N, C-alpha and C positions, 0 to 999 in steps of 0.2 A: 504493500500500500504506500501511496505517496500523500503528502499533505502540502497544500499551498497556504502559507501564512501571509496575509495581506493586512498591512497597517491601515486603519480606518482614517480617511481624510488626513493623511499623514502630516502634511505641513501645518494644518490647523491644530492637530493633536500635539505637535511639538510645541507650538506657541502656548497651548493651554496648560501644558505641564508646568510651565514657569509663571503663568499668569492665570490663576484660577478664576479671575473675574470674567474671563472669556467664555466660561462654561455656560451652555444654554443660550448663548447669544449668536446671532448671525455673524459669521466671520468670513472674509475673503482675503486671499493672498494674491498679490499682484506680481507680474513677471518683471524682468529687468526694466529699469527706468520707470517703474510703476505704470506699466502699459496696460496689460490685459489680465483678466482673472485666470489664475492657474490652479487654484485650490479653493474649495468651498466647504463650510461646515454644513451639516444636515439642515440646520435652520436657514442658511442662505439658499440651499437648494430648494427648500420649500417655498421660498419667495420667488422662485422662477429665474434666479440669476444663472446665466449660462456660462459654461467654460469657454474661455477665449474672448469673452465680451470686453471691449475697450472700456476702461474705467471712466475716461473723461466723457463718454457718451451717456453714462448712467449715473452721473454725480447726484442729480436730484433724487433719483430713486433710492440710492444708497443712503442719503441723508434722511429721507422720509422714513425709511424702515430702520434707522439707527444701526446700520450695518457697520461693523468694525472693519476697517480697511487697513491692511498691513503690507509692507514691502517684504519681498522674499529674503530669507536669511539662510543662505545655503550652507554656511559654516555650521550653524546650529542643526540644520536638518541632516547634514552628512554625519555629524558626530552622534546624533540620536539614532540614526540608522545603524551605525556601527555598534551601538549599545544593544539594540534589539537583536542584531544578528549574532553578537557574541553571546547573548543570553540563550538564544535558540541553540547555538553550537554546543553549549554546555548541557543541553537537555536531550539532544538526539545525536546518534553516532555520525550522521552525515547530512549535510545540507548544501544547497546551491543558491547563492545569492543571485536572484533573477533581476532585481532592480533595487532602487533605493528603499522601496517600501514593500518588497515582496521576496519571499524565499520558499523554495521547494525543500521539503524534508523527506528523507528516506526512512520509512517506518518498518521496512521489511525485516530488520534485525533487532527490532525493539520488542521486549517482552510485555505485551499488553493483551487483554482479552476484550476490552470495551473501547473502541476507537473514540466514541463520544466523550467518555470519561477522560481519555488522554487529551482530547481537544480542550476540555474544560481546564485541565491542569496546565496545559501550555499557555492558555489565555490568562489564567490567574497569575502565573509566575512572571510572564512578560509584562503584564500590567503592573504587578507589584514592584518589579525591578526597574522599569523604565517609565511607567505612567502612560504608555501608549496602548490604546485598545486595538485589538486585532480580530480579524475574521479568519476562520480556518475551514478549508474544504478538503475532505479526505476521499480518495478513490483509488482504484487499482492502476491508473495511469496518470501522467502529468496533465494531459488534456482534459480528462474527466475531473481531475482535482480542480482545474480552473473552472469548469462548469459548476462543480459543487460549491466552490467559493462564491461564485456569482449568485447562485441560488440562495445561499445563506444570507447574503447581503440584501437581496431584493425580496425574498419571499418568506423567510422564517421570521417569526415574531421577535425573537431576541437579536437576530442578525449576527449571531456569534459563531456558529459552526454548522456544518452539514456533512454527513457521511454517506457516500454512495456505496453501500455494501450489499445491496440486493439487486436483482434484475428489475424488480418493480420500481425501486427508487431511481435506478439508472434511466429507465424508459421515461419516467415522469419528468426528471430533471432535463433530459434532452428535449422532450416535447415542449417544454415551456421556455426553452432557450432559443432565441432567434439565431439564424445561421450567421448573421453578421457579428454576433457576439462570441462566436467560437474562436478560440485561440489560434491565430495564424490566418484568419480570413480577413482580407482587406476589402477595399471598396470595389475593385475590379472583379474579384472572385465573387463578391456578393451579387453583383449584377449578373454574372454568368449563371450562378446557381439559381437565383430567383427566376431567371428567364426559363429555366428548366423545371420550374415548379418546386424547387427545393427551398423551403422557407424556414425550417427549424433545424436544430442540431440532430433531431431524430430522423428527419427526412434525409439529411446528409449521411447519417450512420447506415441507413438502409439503401443508399445508392450503390449501384454496381461499382465495385472497386476498379475494374478495368476502365470504365468510362472516366472515373475520377483521375486515374493515373494518366490517361490520354490528355485530359484537358487541364489538369492541375499538377502534373509531374509526380514524381515519387514522394514529394513533400505532402501533396494532397492525399496520396494513398496512405501514408503513415498516419495522417490526421484521422482518416476514416477508421483505420484499424484501432487507433487509440480510443476513439469514441465508442467502439464496440468492446473495449476492455482488453485489447491486446497491447501490451507494453512495447513501444517502439523507441521511446526516448528514455535513456537512463539519466541518472543524476550527473551533472557536470560540476564536480566539487572544486575544480580548478578553472578559473575564468580563462577563456580563450584570448590569446594575444591579439591586440587590436591591429587591424590592417592600415588604419589611418587614424590620426589624432588631430583634432581641431580645437583651437581656442580662439574665440571671437567674442566681442562685446559691442553693444551699442553704447555710445557716449552719452553722458548726462547732458551735455550741451554740444552744439555743433563745433567741430574742431577745424580751424583754418591754418594754424601754425604748424610748420614741419617739425619743429622740435618737440611739440606735444605729441604729435603722431608717432615720432620716434620712440618716446617713452612707452606709449601704449603698445606698439608692435614689439618692442623689446620685452615687455612684461609678458605678452602673450607667447612669445617664443620661449621664454624661460619656463612657462607652465608646460608647454609641449615637451621641453627637454626633461623636466622633472618626471613627467608621465612615461617617457621613453626609458629613463633609468629605472623607474619603478618596476617595469616589466622586463628589464634586462635586455633592451632592444636598442637599435640605432636606425636612423632614417636616411634614405638616399635622396629623397625629394623634399623640397620646401616650397610651399605655395603661399605667397603674400597677396592679400586682397584688401581693398578698401572701397567704400562707396558712399554716396550722398543719400539724402532722405527722399525716397521716391514719393512720399506723401506730401512733399512740398513742391508742387508744380511751379510755384513762383520763383524757385531757385534753380540755377543751372544744375543739370544732372550729369553724373559721371560714375563709371565703374572701372576701377583699375585692378588688374590681376597679372601676376607674374609667377611662373613656376621655374625654380632653379634646381638643377641637379648638382648634388655635392660630389666632389671627386672621390671622397671616401665617406661611407655611411658614418653618422656621428650621433651622439646623444649629449655632446658637450654644450652647455649653455652658451659659453663664449663663442664657440665656432658657429653655432646656429644663429646667434644674434648677428654676427658679422655677415652671414649670408642673407639674413632677413633685411638688414640695413641696405645691402646692395639691391635687393628686390624693391624695397620701398622707394629708393631713389628713382627707380625706373617707372614706378606707377604714380608717384606723387605729381600733382599739377596744382599750381597756384590758382586762387580765385574760386575755389569750391568749398562748400560747407560739408565736411565729412561727418557722416552719422555713425559709421561703423567700420571697424577694421578687424582683421583676423589673420591667423597663421594656421596652416594645415601641413602636417608632415606625413609622408607616405613612403612607399617603397621600404617598408619596415622589415628588418632582418634581425635575428638574434645577435647580440653584441659580441658573442664569441665566434661568429661566423662572418665578420666584416671582411670584405675583399680589399686589401690594401692597394695603394697606388705606388708604383715603382719610383716615381720622380718627386711626388709632393708629400708623401706620408712621412711623418716624423714621430717615430715610436716613443722617443723620450718625452717629447712634449705631450703626447697623448697620455702617457702614464702619469705625468705631473698633473694634468687636467683632471684625470680620473680621481686621484687622491684628493685634490682640492675640492672637487664637486661632491665626493663622498662625505667630506667633513662639512661642507655647506648643507647637504641634505640632512645630516644628523643634527646640526644646530637648529635648522628651521623646523625639523620635526619635533624637537624638544622645546624650543622657545617660541615657536609660532612662525607662520609663513612670512617670508621676506625680512626676517631678522637680519639675515645676511643676503645680499643680492648684488648683481652686477650694476655698476654705476650708471650704465646706459638706461636702466629702468627708471631712474630719477626718483624724486621725492615729492613732486608737486601734486600729481594725480588729479589735476583739474579735469582730466578726461573721464574720471571715474563715473560709474553708474549713479543715476539719481535714485536714492533709496530713502526718501524722506520719512517713511513710517516703519523703518526696520527696527525690530526688537534688539535687545542686547545679545551678544554672543556668550550666553550664560556658561557654556561648558568648555569654551576654547580660548577665553581671554581672561587673564587675571583681573583686570579692571572691571570686568562685567559680571563677576561672580555675584550671585544672588545673596542679599543680606536679609537677616531676619526681619528687619524693619520694612522690607519690601512686601512681605506677605500680609497684605491687608485686603479684606474682602469688602 
């Protein structure tokens, strides 16, 4: 059996852990630069607030309903996610972190006789240790566990857990699940299936496997077999190495100065380099891009992009920033109001399999860089991001995101630690 543990309204739940006054109130979390709604409490959902809705278009509605509007606080959410996953890891022999708020658990080697009792125990411990409420779906395959989890959220009274452990439960859960809600079904597949009269997960499970394989490839075939209770996807307890890493941000205010754009691009490059080192990889290609605000037709529009191939794959912050600066020089044009910029690295290979260049490769310099960056990573991991950084990243940060309603970083910053006097209801 597999279990899917899904944190309920995760971003909102993280905020409520440290601010109990938000309980039972409509709360929405906004995206970067306080743009669109990316998370809602159940109370906000009941008001009809839609995901992705632009906040500035619904300002009067939010004020009328006394909705608490907050900026996203990804440092807090990431750390709370780690706490939830660590708690689960101590309770089960194996798990797969599927997303920031979801994890698959392998229950096959666990001694238990009542899956619902196990689900109650997991919910209680996670809630006690982290304060985050979770919903749990249990079934014989990962796809069915997804169905069970959705069923628990939408159709059970408590919205806490659901176990598909009989044929009758399986058939019922599939019958009330729309085909578009099946894990792995996107918009195009939904159109294809509905054109063939396949509207529910049960319809899909009863579809001829040969037809599914022909029109939806082997991935669709496995999906159908999983819906029928045949396990095709095992637990992935080790995350797959990324084939591409991108770091980009919208600016809090339009950027026109080249020096400010340099600082932003250098910072984005440093983030990519950190992620490469974390997965023991190096990149062969670096893509620099920047563009203006397409929602401002009154301003001149421009999109600049440049891909540069490195002579030798690298994960060195210093080397990658040098390459990124060359790319930025080629794409930057004066007279434009830049809204966003970013860096993407690709052509990723394991760092112990880097193909050296006969004429430009300097092994001694590489080794010195490796030791310096290892020390930098240790310091930043212990003392906080950017405690030590490359000078090109600057200190001004005038380009930073607009986050006017962001909560404190309660768990990752010493100055933001919660004090007893803050706990007032």
